[in-house]
N, C-alpha and C positions, 0 to 999 in steps of 0.2 A: 676481448673472449676471444676464443678459438674454437668456437663449437662449428662444426660442419651443419649447414642446412640441409643437408640432403639425408643425413641418419638422422638428423633432429626431425625431419618430417615424416621417416620412415617407420622410427621410435615413435612420436608423438605426435597425432597426426590433428589429433583433437583438441593437445595444446594450442597449436596453431589456430586451429580454425576458430578456436575460441576468442583467439587473440585478433583474430582479423576481423572478428564480429563485432567486437567492440570496437576497432577501428571505422569497422565499415557505420554502424549507429553513432558514435561518438568522433565523427570526423576532426573535430577541433580541439580534440584531446581533452574534454568537457567532460566531468563524470557526472551522472545522473540519478536522483532518486527513483525507486521501483516503483511501476505501475501496478497497483492492485485490481484483478477484476471482480472483484468482490470490495469494492470500495467503503461499502456502508459497513462491512462487517470491522473492517481494518477504518474506520472511521475518524480515530484519534491519529494516524497518518495524515488524513486529508484534511484536517481541521482540529486544531486542540478545543476548539470551542464546542464540540461535542460531545466532551467529555461529562458526563452524569445526566446527556437527554435522553437516552432511551433505559436507563436503567438506574436505578437505586448504589449498584455495585456490580460490576461483572470482570471476566478476566476471557483473554481472549489468544487464542493460541492458531496463531497463521502457517501454512507453509506454502511456496510456491516456489514450482519446477519451470523455469520457461526453458524453452529448445530442448526440452527430453530425450530428442533423440541422439542428441552428441553430448560424448562422454565429458564435455567443456560444456555444462548448462550451467546455467544463472539462476542458483538456489536462492532464494530470501526465506528467514526464519525469524518470526515478528510475535512476540507477546504484548500485549497490552493489557491495562487494568484501570479502571475505573470506581469513583467515590465519590457519592453527593452527600456532601456532610448533610449532618441532620441538625444544623446549628437553628435558630429560628426564622423561618420564610424560606429555606433550603436554598439560597443564593450561591451556594458555593460548591465548588466540586472541584478534585484533584485527579490527574490522572499520571500514568508512566509508561512508557514506551523503550520494549529492547528489540533491536533491531540486527541481525547479521546475514550480509550479502556476501556470498562465494563464486566467483566463476569458477565454476569447477578446477579441470586440471591447469588453468593459467597461472595458478598462485595469488590471487588478486580475494582478498577479503576486507569487507569493511564492518564496521562496528560501531551501533548506533546506542547513544540513553538520551531519553529526553523525559526531564517532568514541567507537566503543564498544569495550567490554573483555568477554570472556567468560572464566569461571572452570569447566574442566570437574573432575568427581571422582566415583569409584567410591563409592556408599554400601555395595551389598553384592556379592554377586556377580553379579546380573543387574539391579541397579537403579543409576542414575546421576544425576549432576543439575549442572546446568551454571546458571552466574547470571552476569549481564551487568549493566552499567551504559554509560550513553550520556550524551554533554555536544553538546549541537547549539548551531547559530548559525542564526538565522533574520535573512531581509530580507522584510518584504511592500510592497507601495506600489499606491496607486490613482491613475492619470490621468487627466487627462480629454482626453488629444491627439485621440480620434474623435468628440468631441459636436462639433455644429455650435450657434453662437451666432446672434442674432437681428442682429449689426453684420456677418454674413457672406451676408446675404441680399438678395438686389436685389428689385424688386417682382413679378416675374414668379416669385419664389421658389427662382431659380438660386443658387449659390454664386460670392461675388462674390472672395474670396481670405482672408488668415489675419485672425483675430479681434482685438481689441483688448486683450480679455479677458483675465487672468493665467491660463494652463494649469498652474502649478507643481502645481495638486491639494495633496493634503496631504503632508508630507514622509514619506522612508522611514521606516520604525519597524525598527530592529535589536531582536532579541532572542537570550535565551538560554532552553535547555528543556533539563529534566532527565528522564531514565527509567531505569527498573528491572525488571528480569524476573528469571524462572528458568523452568527445564525441566526437569521431572524423567518419565525417561524408561527405556525396559527396551526389550527386542528387540521389541516386538509392539506397546506402547502409549505414548502418551507424555500430558503435560500441561503447557500451559505458561499462566503467568501474568505479566501484563505492568502496569507503568504509565507513561504517557508524559504530559510536560508537565506535571512533579509540581509545578512552580513557577508553573501557570498566569502565562505572561509577556503583558503588557500589550500589545497592539497597537496600542492609539492610536485607535482609530476613534470611540469612544465611553466614556460612563461604563463600562459593560458588555461591552468588547470586550476581554477576556482569550479566552487561547487555553486552553481549558478541559481538564482533566486527562482523558486517554483511559484506561480501565480496560479491560482483554481477558481472558477467558479459555477456552481452545479444549482441545480435549482429540481424540483419536482412537484406533481400534484397528486393526491391520493384520492380518487373517484369508488367511493364506497357502493358496493353492493348490497351488503348488509353489515350494519355499522353495531358495534358491540357494545353492550350496555353492562357497565361495570359500575357497582356503587355498594354501599350498605343495605341490605336486605333483597339483594337482586343478586340472578347468577351469572354468570361468565357467559357471553355469547361468542359464537365463533365468528371471526371477521373475513369477509369476501370484499376484495377490493382489487381496484386495475391503480398503477402508480405508473405513468409516464414519467421520465428522467431526461436532463441534460445536462451535459457537463463540459466545460471547456479549461484545458491546463496549456500553458507555455513556460520552459524552462531552456534557457539557452537557446541553443536555434534548432529547437523541434516547438511542435504543437499537436495536441490531441485535441481533438473531439469527437462528444459520444453522444447517443441519444438511443434510448432503451425503453421498455415497458417490462414492469413488475407485474405477478398476479399472484394472489394471497388469498388462499382459502386454507386458511389455518387449521391444523399446524402445517401444511406445505408450501412454499413459496417457488414460484420460476420467474426465471426472465430471462431477455435477451437482451443484449447491446451490441448496437456497430460500433465501432472503434476507425478514426480515421487518424494515422499518426503519421504527419508530415515532418519533413527535416528540411530546413532552409539550406542548408549547404549540397543540395540535390543529388543526396545519396538515393532518394526512393521514396516512395511515399506506400507505409502499410495499410492495410484494410485488413481490419478482424472483425469477426463476428465471437462474441463471449455469451457461452450459454449458462446457469445460474441455475441450482436446483439448492433449497434447505428447507430444513422439516426443523421443529422447534419440538422438542419431548420434556414437558416441566421446564427447569430452571436450563436444561442442556439448551442450546444451538447448532447446528451442523450445517454446514455449507460446502458445498465443490462446485467449480467452473472448470470451463473448457476454453480454450481461446483455439479458435478455425481459423486459419490465415483464407481471404478471399482473393488478394492480388498476391502476384508471383513474388513478389519479393516478402511478404507476411509468409507464403508457402515453403519458401527457400530457408527461411530464420526457422520456421517449425512453430508448431502450438507454445499452448501452456498449458499444466495443471495445477490448481491453488485449492487446500480445502482450509478450512476453517472451525474450529472448535470454541464456541462461547461457555461458559457458567456464569451465570446472571441469578443478581435477585429484584425482583420489581413487586411490590405490591401494590395491585391493581387496582383493590376495593379501596385500599387507607389511602392511594392516591386519586384515585375518582371523588372519593367524601372531602378530601382536601379540597380540589380542583372546582367542586359545588359552593366549596364557601371560600373561594377564591384565594385561599390559603396556598395556592401550588399554581403552575404552569401548566400550559397546554401540551400535551406529548407529542413530540416532535414525529411528524406522522410519516416520515422515512423507512422505507423497508430496511428489514435488519442484516439484509445481505447484499 
């Protein structure tokens, strides 16, 4: 290639900055999965065992704009759907997750589609377990369409036209990803354990470009100030509760720990989470405060979150905006009636955002 770095930087500064950020965050040339600030709105990405636990059926559209002040921002769009099968016992649920990551003007895109299955069962009168698995197909591509090469420049630095360079870039990489997970829960507490990319698929960028295994453990407890009473012959009561949550994720050379608190006064949910993201390659540690606000309007859930950097590294990289929109169907009265007759399972108490 005969591109000139000076002119490339002058014309495409944001593209170079985005590439630089990729190198900073992933110094060992290892790709990583996106981190959501609303993990429970995107719970099918967190753990396939969550399929069918909060809703009989639902569809969630999420959008995340990370480092929004840069033209080379990291954009993620995800669509996830779940369905609890109405077979006897309601033991089975299926899910589908589609996602696309795009690194702004850097020419990087990744598309994933994952099919999920979860099995729910009651262990005791108050304790239930869901186990899930996922099989995903991914396609990753890096292109050079936005780069400016030397043969495109005139003597005064203006662009002349298309380059004679071969801009095909690296060929797209297709891969298979496998995941497993389990959720142990009661009416006031839950524990989630999951592993994603268990086969560590090769993304083809370099000798160490595998997509690392992602291991996550998260838990929470719901303290009711006002508990809803739902059943046949009773009216819905508004829930008022606090839910402290904690999570730990390890993937490749990074570790992410979180602790937060959600306050629910239906139909409003407010939350705040402190996040510490540490890279073992000593490139720095991010300290982030994520705030979440959500509202339920009948069968519609709408959530918004913003990540604010607390450390210098996090401030330099910028914040993140995230929006989630869920259409869901859940029959509270019928579910409560089945639970009273012990033909169903406790409703997992985690917040929906």
